[in-house]
ZAZAZA-831853 format. One line per field, with one value per residue (C-alpha): residue in one letter; x, y, z. Coordinates in nm, 2 decimals, m for minus. Layout:
REM residues N
res	A;... .
c1	X;... .
c2	Y;... .
c3	Z;... .
//
This chain:
REM residues 110
res	M;D;E;E;F;D;E;L;K;R;E;F;L;A;E;A;E;V;K;I;N;E;I;G;Q;V;T;G;E;I;S;E;S;N;L;T;A;S;I;D;R;A;A;Y;L;A;H;Q;L;K;G;A;G;G;S;Y;G;F;Q;K;I;S;T;E;A;A;S;L;E;K;A;L;E;R;I;A;T;E;G;L;D;S;T;R;G;A;L;K;S;C;V;D;T;L;S;S;E;V;A;L;R;M;K;E;L;S;G;S;T;V .
c1	10.43;10.40;10.05;10.01;10.30;10.07;9.74;9.95;10.08;9.71;9.59;9.88;9.80;9.43;9.54;9.77;9.49;9.29;9.56;9.66;9.31;9.30;9.63;9.50;9.21;9.42;9.67;9.39;9.22;9.52;9.51;9.71;9.39;9.43;9.82;9.99;9.70;9.71;10.10;10.11;9.81;9.96;10.34;10.23;10.05;10.32;10.56;10.36;10.37;10.74;10.83;10.58;10.59;10.98;10.87;10.67;10.88;10.74;11.07;10.90;10.59;10.86;11.07;10.76;10.61;10.96;10.94;10.60;10.74;11.01;10.76;10.55;10.85;10.94;10.64;10.77;11.07;10.90;10.54;10.22;10.18;10.53;10.46;10.11;10.22;10.46;10.25;10.00;10.23;10.36;9.99;9.94;10.25;10.21;9.83;9.96;10.22;9.96;9.71;10.00;10.10;9.72;9.67;9.99;9.86;9.54;9.73;9.78;9.56;9.41 .
c2	8.33;8.58;8.59;8.22;8.22;8.48;8.29;7.95;8.18;8.27;7.93;7.83;8.14;8.03;7.68;7.82;8.03;7.69;7.53;7.80;7.80;7.46;7.48;7.77;7.52;7.25;7.43;7.61;7.29;7.11;6.89;6.60;6.41;6.46;6.58;6.31;6.34;6.72;6.78;6.51;6.70;7.05;6.94;6.78;7.09;7.29;7.09;7.12;7.51;7.52;7.34;7.48;7.85;7.85;7.69;7.97;8.27;8.31;8.28;8.42;8.19;7.90;8.05;8.09;7.75;7.58;7.78;7.65;7.28;7.35;7.48;7.17;6.96;7.15;7.04;6.71;6.83;7.18;7.06;7.21;7.48;7.65;7.63;7.76;8.11;8.01;7.82;8.11;8.35;8.15;8.09;8.45;8.58;8.31;8.43;8.80;8.74;8.53;8.79;9.05;8.87;8.77;9.18;9.22;8.95;9.13;9.43;9.21;9.15;8.80 .
c3	7.85;8.14;8.18;8.13;8.44;8.61;8.61;8.75;9.03;9.11;9.09;9.33;9.55;9.59;9.67;9.93;10.08;10.13;10.25;10.52;10.62;10.69;10.89;11.10;11.17;11.23;11.48;11.65;11.73;11.82;12.14;12.34;12.23;11.84;11.87;11.62;11.34;11.35;11.35;11.06;10.87;10.92;10.85;10.51;10.42;10.55;10.31;10.02;10.05;10.12;9.79;9.58;9.72;9.59;9.24;9.17;9.30;9.63;9.86;10.18;10.14;10.13;10.41;10.65;10.53;10.64;10.99;11.03;10.97;11.25;11.48;11.44;11.49;11.84;11.97;12.03;12.24;12.38;12.41;12.28;12.50;12.42;12.06;12.01;11.98;11.73;11.53;11.53;11.40;11.10;11.01;11.04;10.85;10.57;10.52;10.51;10.27;10.03;10.05;9.96;9.65;9.53;9.56;9.34;9.07;9.07;8.90;8.61;8.35;8.26 .
//
């Protein structure tokens, strides 16, 4: 059973990596002209990571995805320029956490 769950975790982390890369691209290219669509897409992906991360036992991924969601929400009140650094920090932290968890699971046999 543990090995099956570990495989599900690996699949989640591989998908999380793709989502984080997309979030990084979307938030890196965010501008006033594409603001709403970019925020909506990044928030959708962050929300998926937040929910699924906790389900697989990756609380830090879930917590960091929630922080990213909050940073995206703050764009409406604080503006894009003042939140850009927070967005990058959240994406970087998420990416590092996923890489760390993947490395930990790679020590498990399939």
